C-alpha positions in Angstrom: -72.8 -41.8 -64.2 -70.2 -39.3 -65.3 -70.7 -37.2 -62.2 -70.2 -40.3 -60.1 -67.0 -41.2 -61.9 -65.7 -37.6 -61.2 -66.7 -38.0 -57.6 -64.5 -41.2 -57.4 -61.6 -39.7 -59.4 -60.5 -37.1 -56.9 -59.9 -39.4 -53.9 -58.3 -42.0 -56.2 -56.0 -39.3 -57.5 -55.1 -38.3 -53.9 -54.4 -41.9 -53.0 -52.2 -42.4 -56.1 -50.2 -39.2 -55.2 -49.8 -40.4 -51.6 -48.6 -43.8 -52.8 -46.1 -42.2 -55.2 -44.8 -39.9 -52.5 -44.5 -42.8 -50.1 -42.3 -44.6 -52.6 -40.1 -41.7 -53.4 -39.8 -39.9 -50.0 -36.5 -40.1 -48.3 -35.5 -39.4 -44.7 -32.8 -36.8 -44.0 -29.2 -38.0 -43.8 -27.4 -37.5 -40.6 -25.0 -34.6 -41.0 -21.3 -34.9 -40.0 -21.8 -32.3 -37.2 -24.3 -34.6 -35.4 -22.7 -37.9 -36.4 -19.5 -36.9 -34.5 -21.5 -36.4 -31.3 -22.9 -39.9 -31.1 -26.3 -41.0 -30.0 -26.6 -39.6 -26.4 -28.9 -36.7 -25.6 -27.1 -33.4 -26.5 -26.8 -30.3 -24.3 -26.8 -27.1 -26.4 -25.8 -24.0 -24.6 -28.4 -21.4 -25.6 -26.5 -18.2 -26.5 -23.6 -19.8 -24.6 -25.6 -20.3 -21.5 -27.3 -16.9 -20.9 -28.5 -17.9 -17.5 -25.0 -18.4 -16.2 -23.0 -15.5 -17.8 -23.3 -12.7 -20.5 -24.9 -14.2 -23.6 -23.3 -14.5 -27.0 -19.9 -13.6 -25.7 -16.5 -15.4 -26.1 -16.5 -15.6 -22.3 -19.8 -17.5 -22.3 -18.8 -19.8 -25.2 -15.5 -20.5 -23.4 -17.1 -21.4 -20.2 -19.9 -23.5 -21.7 -17.3 -25.5 -23.6 -15.3 -26.0 -20.5 -18.4 -27.0 -18.6 -19.0 -29.8 -21.1 -21.8 -28.6 -23.4 -22.0 -30.5 -26.7 -22.9 -27.5 -28.8 -22.8 -23.7 -28.6 -25.9 -21.8 -29.9 -25.5 -18.2 -31.2 -27.2 -15.5 -33.2 -25.9 -13.4 -36.1 -26.4 -9.8 -37.2 -24.5 -7.5 -39.5 -22.7 -4.4 -38.5 -23.0 -1.2 -40.6 -19.7 -2.1 -42.3 -20.9 -5.6 -43.2 -19.2 -7.7 -40.5 -20.9 -10.7 -39.0 -21.4 -10.0 -35.3 -22.7 -12.4 -32.6 -25.7 -10.8 -30.8 -29.3 -11.8 -30.4 -31.3 -8.6 -30.5 -31.5 -6.1 -33.3 -30.9 -3.3 -30.8 -28.3 -2.9 -28.1 -30.1 -1.8 -25.0 -30.9 -5.1 -23.4 -27.4 -6.6 -23.2 -24.9 -3.7 -23.6 -24.3 -0.1 -22.5 -25.1 1.0 -26.0 -28.3 2.2 -27.7 -29.9 1.9 -31.1 -29.8 -0.7 -33.8 -26.9 -3.0 -34.2 -26.9 -2.4 -38.0 -26.4 1.3 -37.4 -22.9 0.9 -35.9 -19.6 -0.2 -37.3 -17.7 -3.2 -36.0 -15.3 -0.8 -34.2 -18.2 1.0 -32.5 -19.9 -2.2 -31.5 -16.8 -3.7 -30.0 -16.2 -0.6 -27.9 -19.4 -1.4 -26.0 -19.6 -3.4 -22.7 -21.5 -6.7 -23.6 -21.5 -7.7 -19.9 -23.1 -4.5 -18.7 -26.7 -5.7 -18.2 -26.1 -9.2 -17.0 -27.4 -9.9 -13.5 -28.2 -13.1 -11.7 -30.1 -11.4 -8.9 -32.7 -9.2 -10.7 -30.4 -6.2 -10.9 -29.0 -6.1 -7.4 -25.5 -6.6 -8.8 -23.8 -6.6 -12.2 -20.7 -8.7 -11.8 -19.5 -8.6 -15.4 -19.6 -4.8 -15.9 -16.2 -3.4 -16.9 -14.7 -6.9 -17.3 -13.8 -6.5 -21.0 -16.6 -8.6 -22.3 -17.6 -7.4 -25.8 -19.6 -8.3 -28.8 -17.6 -10.8 -30.8 -17.4 -11.3 -34.5 -18.4 -14.6 -35.9 -14.9 -15.0 -37.3 -13.5 -14.7 -33.7 -15.9 -17.5 -32.5 -14.8 -19.7 -35.4 -11.1 -19.0 -34.6 -11.4 -19.7 -30.9 -13.7 -22.7 -31.2 -12.8 -24.5 -34.4 -13.7 -28.0 -33.2 -16.8 -27.1 -31.2 -20.1 -27.9 -32.9 -22.3 -24.8 -33.2 -26.0 -23.9 -33.8 -26.1 -20.6 -35.7 -29.2 -18.5 -36.2 -29.6 -16.0 -39.0 -31.4 -13.1 -37.4 -31.7 -10.7 -40.3 -33.4 -11.4 -43.6 -32.5 -9.8 -47.0 -29.2 -8.3 -45.8 -26.7 -10.6 -47.6 -25.9 -12.3 -44.3 -26.4 -15.8 -45.8 -23.6 -15.5 -48.3 -21.2 -14.0 -45.8 -22.0 -16.8 -43.4 -21.2 -19.4 -46.0 -18.0 -17.7 -46.9 -16.9 -17.6 -43.2 -17.7 -21.3 -42.8 -15.9 -22.2 -46.0 -12.9 -20.1 -45.2 -12.5 -21.6 -41.7 -13.1 -25.1 -42.9 -16.1 -25.5 -40.5 -18.9 -26.3 -42.9 -19.3 -29.6 -41.2 -19.3 -28.1 -37.7 -22.6 -26.2 -37.7 -26.3 -26.4 -38.0 -27.8 -23.2 -39.4 -31.3 -22.1 -38.6 -33.6 -19.0 -39.0 -37.1 -17.8 -38.5 -36.9 -16.4 -42.0 -37.7 -19.0 -44.6 -36.2 -16.9 -47.4 -32.9 -16.7 -45.5 -32.8 -20.5 -45.1 -33.6 -21.0 -48.8 -30.8 -18.6 -49.8 -28.3 -20.2 -47.4 -29.1 -23.7 -48.7 -28.6 -22.5 -52.2 -25.2 -20.8 -51.5 -23.9 -23.4 -49.1 -25.2 -26.8 -50.1 -24.2 -29.7 -47.8 -24.2 -27.6 -44.7 -26.7 -28.8 -42.1 -29.8 -26.7 -41.4 -32.9 -26.8 -39.2 -36.5 -26.5 -40.2 -37.9 -23.0 -40.8 -41.4 -22.0 -39.5 -43.2 -23.1 -42.6 -41.5 -26.5 -42.6 -42.4 -27.0 -38.9 -46.0 -26.2 -39.7 -46.0 -28.7 -42.6 -44.5 -31.4 -40.5 -47.1 -30.8 -37.7 -49.9 -31.0 -40.3 -48.6 -34.2 -41.9 -48.2 -35.8 -38.5 -51.7 -34.9 -37.5 -53.0 -36.4 -40.7 -50.9 -39.5 -40.2 -48.9 -38.7 -43.4 -45.5 -37.9 -41.9 -43.8 -40.7 -43.8 -44.5 -38.7 -47.1 -42.0 -36.0 -46.1 -38.5 -35.7 -47.6 -36.9 -33.1 -45.4 -34.5 -30.5 -46.9 -33.2 -30.0 -43.4 -31.6 -32.2 -40.8 -32.7 -30.8 -37.4 -36.1 -29.9 -35.9 -35.7 -27.1 -33.4 -39.1 -26.4 -31.7 -40.5 -25.2 -28.3 -42.4 -27.6 -26.1 -45.4 -25.3 -26.4 -46.3 -22.2 -28.5 -49.1 -19.8 -27.8 -50.5 -22.2 -25.2 -50.6 -25.2 -27.6 -48.5 -28.3 -27.2 -46.1 -28.6 -30.2 -43.6 -31.3 -29.0 -46.0 -34.3 -28.9 -44.7 -37.8 -28.7 -46.3 -38.4 -32.1 -44.5 -35.5 -33.7 -41.2 -36.5 -32.2 -41.7 -40.1 -33.5 -42.5 -38.8 -36.9 -39.5 -36.5 -36.9 -37.2 -39.3 -35.8 -38.6 -41.5 -38.5 -37.7 -38.9 -41.1 -34.1 -38.8 -39.9 -34.4 -35.5 -38.0 -32.5 -34.6 -34.8 -35.2 -33.0 -32.5 -33.9 -30.2 -30.4 -36.2 -28.6 -27.9 -35.9 -24.9 -26.8 -35.6 -23.2 -24.4 -35.7 -25.9 -21.7 -34.4 -24.5 -18.4 -35.9 -26.5 -15.5 -34.9 -30.1 -14.9 -38.5 -31.6 -14.7 -39.2 -30.1 -18.1 -35.9 -31.5 -19.4 -36.8 -34.9 -18.2 -40.3 -34.6 -19.7 -39.1 -33.7 -23.2 -36.3 -36.3 -23.2 -38.9 -38.9 -22.3 -41.0 -37.7 -25.2 -38.0 -38.5 -27.5 -36.1 -35.2 -27.8 -32.5 -35.7 -29.0 -31.2 -32.4 -27.6 -31.9 -29.7 -25.0 -31.3 -26.1 -26.0 -31.0 -24.4 -22.6 -29.9 -21.3 -20.8 -28.5 -23.6 -18.0 -26.3 -26.2 -19.5 -25.1 -27.1 -16.0 -28.6 -28.3 -15.0 -28.9 -30.4 -18.2 -25.6 -32.1 -17.7 -26.3 -32.8 -14.1 -29.7 -34.3 -15.1 -28.0 -36.6 -17.6 -25.5 -37.7 -15.1 -22.6 -36.2 -16.9 -19.8 -34.6 -14.9 -19.4 -30.8 -15.0 -16.6 -28.5 -13.9 -18.9 -25.8 -12.7 -17.1 -25.5 -9.3 -13.8 -24.9 -10.9 -14.9 -22.3 -13.4 -14.4 -19.4 -11.0 -10.7 -19.7 -11.6 -11.0 -20.5 -15.3 -9.1 -17.9 -17.4 -11.3 -15.9 -19.8 -10.4 -15.4 -23.4 -8.7 -12.1 -24.0 -10.4 -9.8 -26.5 
């Protein structure tokens, strides 16, 4: 009899915990950065629109903004002298005429490089942005040039003190309510949330896995997210991630679902039909056209670039 009582106790305990969580769970509150953009599907220029011009540059951010993108997505590293610099890779070879780790060079050395050197739209037949004065910007420069533009910012380096510097830069510029901060490093996200409470963040990898598991179990309503955005790919390692069920669960928990990196219009339409709130894309012009929003792409050839 005692054994039978113990057998019943475990599931009853689990049911009680589930009921308690369902009564106390709360959806995420919509952050100011997203509330200001309304309810229409958002177009987020991935690295400023890397399919159209040199990525993570003031030139790219300027043109993506002029085009009509809703948000600018960018990546942060630290220079050897502790400056926040906007570049995706940990090394310089893919996008610049430099070599070696970003973290090994000072800001002065990094900004002496040509950040348009490797960009090509024709597989290397031509390099139209070489020698055009495009360089690696500091995050402070981006904040200065685009104070009113919503931004998605990714912390690329863990355990380097980048989180606190990022918070200081946002606070100093008065732009804490103009960004969503994300990272593939859970520790970095935790540190950033501790140092910069109230600033919107996206789910880290562990949080994404937990949400997927809860959705699969039908327990998504138990989640009280510590983040406000869910940034996920449509597929990962051949497995579908962005299911209609997951997107419904995420929406029910107050999350803004942003799919990356969606570059072809059929895929854009597919994920929007699933319930995505935003497209993170290398080609913001294609997304804007799909959504029936006017673009100024034809006029951009004469649009003045920001001076370094």
